[in-house]
Legacy VTK file of the C-alpha trace (Angstrom):
# vtk DataFile Version 3.0
C-alpha trace
ASCII
DATASET POLYDATA
POINTS 383 float
0.000 0.000 0.000
1.546 3.308 -1.128
1.208 6.470 0.926
-1.271 9.003 -0.441
-0.066 12.299 -1.843
1.540 14.543 0.732
-1.010 15.370 3.405
-0.551 18.640 5.264
-1.769 18.818 8.846
-2.988 22.172 10.108
-2.064 23.546 13.544
-5.466 22.839 15.135
-5.529 19.274 13.789
-1.991 18.668 15.012
-2.897 19.980 18.471
-5.985 17.728 18.537
-3.832 14.667 17.873
-1.347 15.376 20.659
-3.149 13.980 23.710
-1.345 14.894 26.906
-2.051 13.410 30.360
-3.939 16.571 31.304
-6.363 15.796 28.454
-7.125 12.259 29.665
-10.713 11.955 30.921
-11.322 9.315 33.595
-14.579 7.364 33.445
-15.511 5.582 36.662
-18.832 4.308 35.303
-17.604 2.562 32.165
-18.490 -0.998 33.133
-21.154 -3.057 34.852
-18.868 -4.129 37.720
-18.025 -0.679 39.100
-20.162 -1.117 42.255
-18.618 -4.398 43.303
-16.695 -4.017 46.577
-13.167 -4.351 45.147
-13.882 -2.609 41.833
-15.253 0.745 42.967
-13.106 3.672 41.859
-11.357 2.065 38.924
-10.789 4.570 36.123
-10.981 3.872 32.395
-9.779 6.164 29.595
-10.730 6.162 25.902
-7.893 7.991 24.132
-8.312 6.776 20.554
-11.699 5.207 19.853
-14.269 4.202 22.490
-12.722 0.798 23.131
-15.197 -1.477 24.885
-16.659 1.100 27.264
-20.249 0.306 28.212
-20.971 3.909 29.191
-22.474 5.851 26.240
-21.416 9.056 28.000
-17.742 8.140 28.029
-15.493 10.937 26.707
-13.326 9.811 23.771
-10.352 12.063 23.059
-10.025 11.087 19.401
-12.972 9.353 17.740
-11.454 8.853 14.276
-11.199 5.180 13.299
-7.582 3.993 13.354
-8.049 0.252 12.858
-7.345 -0.161 16.578
-8.429 1.449 19.841
-6.049 2.872 22.422
-7.135 3.374 26.015
-5.843 3.082 29.548
-6.766 1.954 33.047
-5.736 3.268 36.436
-6.658 1.624 39.725
-5.589 2.002 43.331
-3.738 -0.773 45.153
-5.954 -3.816 45.648
-8.625 -2.780 43.134
-9.779 -5.457 40.678
-11.057 -5.338 37.115
-13.311 -8.404 36.951
-13.286 -11.348 34.566
-14.488 -10.577 31.042
-13.761 -11.705 27.496
-12.819 -9.973 24.219
-13.297 -11.077 20.604
-10.408 -9.012 19.189
-6.835 -8.590 20.361
-6.187 -6.885 23.695
-2.640 -5.813 24.532
-1.667 -4.320 27.889
1.350 -2.037 28.231
2.437 -1.473 31.819
4.097 1.893 32.422
3.575 2.203 36.195
3.041 -0.181 39.089
2.722 -3.937 39.347
-0.266 -5.927 38.144
-1.573 -9.453 38.501
-3.280 -10.575 35.305
-5.949 -13.204 35.994
-6.946 -15.626 33.215
-9.942 -17.984 33.218
-13.562 -17.722 34.302
-12.531 -17.548 37.960
-9.000 -16.210 37.436
-7.472 -19.667 37.872
-4.235 -18.676 36.099
-2.172 -15.641 37.040
0.753 -13.753 35.563
2.434 -10.660 37.019
3.618 -7.743 34.907
5.704 -4.680 35.776
6.748 -1.463 34.005
8.056 -2.094 30.509
6.098 -5.329 30.003
3.784 -5.780 27.016
1.206 -8.540 27.498
-0.993 -9.801 24.678
-4.074 -11.500 26.119
-5.577 -14.272 23.984
-9.029 -13.678 22.552
-11.887 -15.937 23.681
-10.621 -16.314 27.241
-11.828 -14.539 30.360
-9.337 -12.054 31.747
-9.171 -9.607 34.628
-6.447 -7.784 36.501
-5.559 -6.513 39.943
-3.266 -3.707 41.056
-0.745 -5.340 43.400
1.648 -2.400 43.410
2.070 0.331 45.993
0.596 3.174 43.912
-2.359 3.750 41.595
-0.618 2.050 38.651
-1.131 2.646 34.936
-1.881 0.333 32.031
-2.263 1.370 28.409
-4.425 -1.009 26.370
-4.586 -1.524 22.598
-7.663 -3.263 21.181
-7.840 -4.710 17.677
-10.216 -3.564 14.942
-12.551 -0.631 14.558
-15.395 -2.910 15.693
-14.412 -4.872 18.791
-17.623 -6.865 19.203
-17.901 -5.636 22.791
-17.117 -7.773 25.819
-18.677 -10.743 27.597
-18.634 -10.850 31.395
-18.105 -13.975 33.443
-21.461 -15.218 34.822
-20.607 -14.568 38.472
-19.731 -10.945 37.636
-23.113 -10.279 36.012
-24.925 -11.917 38.926
-22.965 -9.884 41.492
-23.493 -6.672 39.504
-27.249 -7.326 39.411
-27.266 -7.358 43.203
-25.889 -3.801 43.117
-28.616 -2.695 40.676
-26.488 -2.679 37.511
-27.380 -4.690 34.402
-26.369 -4.810 30.757
-28.973 -3.803 28.200
-29.367 -5.687 24.932
-27.156 -3.054 23.265
-24.360 -3.723 25.779
-24.697 -0.466 27.723
-25.024 -0.280 31.509
-28.567 -0.098 32.904
-28.924 1.312 36.434
-32.060 -0.077 38.060
-31.501 2.145 41.086
-31.865 5.169 38.791
-35.085 3.878 37.232
-33.690 1.692 34.467
-35.506 -1.504 33.578
-33.784 -4.884 33.890
-36.258 -6.434 31.434
-34.559 -7.850 28.363
-31.088 -7.375 29.795
-28.203 -9.722 28.972
-28.234 -12.960 30.949
-25.105 -14.788 32.198
-23.663 -17.364 29.786
-24.948 -20.886 30.272
-22.504 -23.818 30.761
-22.758 -25.014 27.147
-21.491 -21.647 25.866
-18.802 -21.466 28.523
-17.492 -24.797 27.247
-16.878 -23.241 23.809
-14.242 -20.815 25.125
-10.506 -21.351 24.732
-7.781 -22.200 27.230
-4.004 -21.754 27.292
-1.214 -23.303 29.325
0.836 -21.232 31.761
3.801 -21.442 29.384
1.702 -20.213 26.462
0.529 -17.234 28.488
4.051 -16.442 29.675
5.261 -16.378 26.060
2.783 -13.569 25.394
4.369 -11.289 28.026
7.438 -9.487 26.641
9.604 -7.758 29.236
11.637 -4.654 28.429
14.890 -6.314 29.497
14.327 -9.136 26.992
13.839 -6.929 23.916
15.984 -7.380 20.816
17.194 -3.915 19.768
18.662 -2.996 16.401
20.869 0.020 15.738
20.304 -0.524 12.018
16.543 -0.721 12.026
15.995 2.364 9.860
17.413 4.015 6.746
18.064 7.085 8.888
20.408 4.952 11.009
22.822 4.480 8.103
22.152 7.739 6.233
24.070 9.751 8.832
27.107 7.448 8.681
27.684 7.510 12.422
27.536 11.312 12.719
24.573 10.933 15.075
23.475 8.071 17.299
20.687 6.094 15.698
17.167 5.607 16.934
16.811 1.940 17.854
13.733 -0.235 17.406
12.667 -3.444 19.132
9.580 -5.166 17.671
7.169 -6.840 20.080
4.035 -7.705 18.086
4.473 -8.007 14.333
7.495 -6.685 12.479
6.531 -3.027 12.792
8.659 -0.443 10.998
12.030 -2.159 11.271
14.063 -2.325 8.062
16.542 -4.777 9.564
15.918 -8.057 7.713
17.255 -10.105 10.652
14.863 -8.527 13.125
12.246 -10.964 14.422
9.393 -10.084 16.793
8.679 -12.371 19.748
4.926 -12.345 18.955
3.978 -12.992 15.327
0.346 -14.138 15.227
-2.102 -11.594 13.755
-3.433 -8.774 15.932
-4.521 -6.299 13.265
-1.767 -3.923 14.446
1.920 -3.933 15.301
3.593 -2.824 18.536
7.281 -1.954 18.858
9.526 -0.060 21.215
11.610 2.908 20.119
14.489 4.422 22.070
16.657 7.399 21.269
19.819 8.806 22.759
19.935 12.560 23.446
19.822 14.423 20.137
18.767 11.399 18.090
15.821 11.593 15.690
13.815 9.005 13.794
14.243 10.904 10.525
11.621 12.616 8.364
9.242 9.986 7.000
5.617 9.122 6.330
3.390 6.058 6.353
0.253 4.903 4.578
-1.260 3.672 7.844
-2.683 5.205 10.986
-0.077 5.346 13.723
-0.125 6.110 17.440
2.966 6.762 19.525
2.966 6.486 23.350
5.750 8.679 24.750
6.586 6.591 27.789
9.814 8.225 29.004
12.092 11.165 28.306
11.675 14.461 26.486
10.335 14.072 22.971
9.711 16.587 20.230
7.093 15.516 17.697
7.111 17.080 14.238
4.486 17.030 11.494
4.767 18.224 7.867
8.009 19.416 6.310
9.497 22.594 4.929
7.638 25.811 5.681
4.588 23.815 6.908
6.525 22.063 9.672
4.808 21.970 13.072
6.367 20.823 16.340
5.215 20.010 19.852
6.972 18.835 23.016
4.316 16.800 24.834
4.572 15.700 28.434
5.896 12.275 29.301
3.022 9.785 29.057
1.347 11.558 26.136
-0.201 9.813 23.152
0.280 11.164 19.622
-1.837 10.110 16.622
-0.507 10.460 13.091
-2.837 9.999 10.091
-1.746 8.367 6.820
0.348 10.424 4.430
1.604 13.090 6.844
5.335 13.630 7.146
6.493 13.163 10.708
9.577 12.900 12.916
10.314 12.069 16.546
13.336 13.608 18.256
14.871 13.226 21.714
15.371 16.801 22.933
16.315 15.794 26.481
19.591 14.987 28.205
18.843 11.313 28.836
17.543 8.366 26.830
13.918 8.615 25.677
11.584 5.687 25.031
8.254 5.305 23.259
5.924 2.656 21.902
4.758 2.720 18.288
1.406 1.194 17.284
0.640 0.875 13.550
-2.560 -0.259 11.877
-1.106 -3.057 9.797
-1.129 -6.838 9.727
1.929 -6.628 7.468
5.156 -4.675 7.870
4.205 -1.071 6.998
6.645 0.416 4.492
8.336 3.646 5.502
8.553 6.415 2.886
11.632 8.495 3.638
12.312 12.114 2.798
14.252 12.394 -0.467
17.193 14.187 1.138
17.580 11.375 3.635
17.414 8.768 0.850
20.165 10.624 -1.064
22.338 10.786 2.036
21.890 7.053 2.595
22.835 6.314 -1.029
25.948 8.473 -0.730
26.974 6.322 2.224
26.288 3.117 0.291
22.802 2.160 1.510
19.389 1.647 -0.024
16.562 -0.946 0.186
16.078 -4.328 -1.381
12.809 -5.317 -3.079
11.336 -6.294 0.294
12.051 -2.875 1.780
14.964 -3.978 3.973
18.284 -2.141 4.252
20.829 -3.304 1.709
24.170 -2.121 0.248
23.606 -0.030 -2.869
26.203 -2.002 -4.823
24.344 -5.241 -4.166
20.849 -4.091 -5.088
20.234 -4.056 -8.807
18.064 -1.171 -9.918
17.980 0.558 -6.532
18.232 4.379 -6.510
21.902 5.268 -6.686
22.956 1.689 -7.440
26.344 1.083 -9.050
26.147 -1.141 -12.179
LINES 1 384
383 0 1 2 3 4 5 6 7 8 9 10 11 12 13 14 15 16 17 18 19 20 21 22 23 24 25 26 27 28 29 30 31 32 33 34 35 36 37 38 39 40 41 42 43 44 45 46 47 48 49 50 51 52 53 54 55 56 57 58 59 60 61 62 63 64 65 66 67 68 69 70 71 72 73 74 75 76 77 78 79 80 81 82 83 84 85 86 87 88 89 90 91 92 93 94 95 96 97 98 99 100 101 102 103 104 105 106 107 108 109 110 111 112 113 114 115 116 117 118 119 120 121 122 123 124 125 126 127 128 129 130 131 132 133 134 135 136 137 138 139 140 141 142 143 144 145 146 147 148 149 150 151 152 153 154 155 156 157 158 159 160 161 162 163 164 165 166 167 168 169 170 171 172 173 174 175 176 177 178 179 180 181 182 183 184 185 186 187 188 189 190 191 192 193 194 195 196 197 198 199 200 201 202 203 204 205 206 207 208 209 210 211 212 213 214 215 216 217 218 219 220 221 222 223 224 225 226 227 228 229 230 231 232 233 234 235 236 237 238 239 240 241 242 243 244 245 246 247 248 249 250 251 252 253 254 255 256 257 258 259 260 261 262 263 264 265 266 267 268 269 270 271 272 273 274 275 276 277 278 279 280 281 282 283 284 285 286 287 288 289 290 291 292 293 294 295 296 297 298 299 300 301 302 303 304 305 306 307 308 309 310 311 312 313 314 315 316 317 318 319 320 321 322 323 324 325 326 327 328 329 330 331 332 333 334 335 336 337 338 339 340 341 342 343 344 345 346 347 348 349 350 351 352 353 354 355 356 357 358 359 360 361 362 363 364 365 366 367 368 369 370 371 372 373 374 375 376 377 378 379 380 381 382
């Protein structure tokens, strides 16, 4: 898929797509379990797309369809998000605190995650999570598809919620009987025959879906910009987690390869390092997890820049030129989410491509970095 003609983003649109922590809107009524004793007070956030919120009044920062949803959850120590099931991919990214992920109708299997861990939960299994850390904790969550199919709650959760006066209407939204809502026609708990149709995974299979930061495989030659500068500037490094992402290193292999509908990869940059001016044909979201980042959109006289707070989320639409630069004095890290089952091809600025060719580098037919002299027909190739 080729990028569209150059798209220019205006200042107001750029500002709308830079979502800083101060713009996050907590919803404490998003789900049917919010009155259960250990679930009161949990906060949900819909940053890109509504996710699976069951509150029609939930505030969504950016409603434009991206091919995935990006949200977050924050809960005090000891608070639980109860067992429920998704039909599309759900990926948790822990940036603060410690969490116990609970898998199975009754949470029979558990797995703990800490900051820097990315955990891909299988579809068609019940999952829940508990904050076991000392603070309020923070989890980003990426959900697959524009249409998620909603969620299914474990039977005991629906029965317990009903005792608090909360039900799920036929359209999947929360009905509050205490506020005059009618429980007639509301969703009933799954019967045993349907429960038997759900999937199960071994402890080892679940553990393989949790990728810790210290186990990432980084490449210093993941991008054309890495070789175009010929060592004059430290390169931005990439480490794929789910799917191949943007890496142009042909030896780079992600630990999780099965389809999600999107890719997830880590990016880190030394002080002064930049990704390099580029554009994509896919929707992209970048979570600025640590450090001081400058985000740029457009090029030439139309260039716009912002320096969002740590923890911000930035959305980039297809076709817009963009760059990400570390303007701080220490290493900066971020997570890149792209709407693509396949490896999205990067379109580089022409000046950067010329610089790479002058230093002996181009791409092979698969879009991976290759020596110019070896690639027949590549721009700048030597016969």
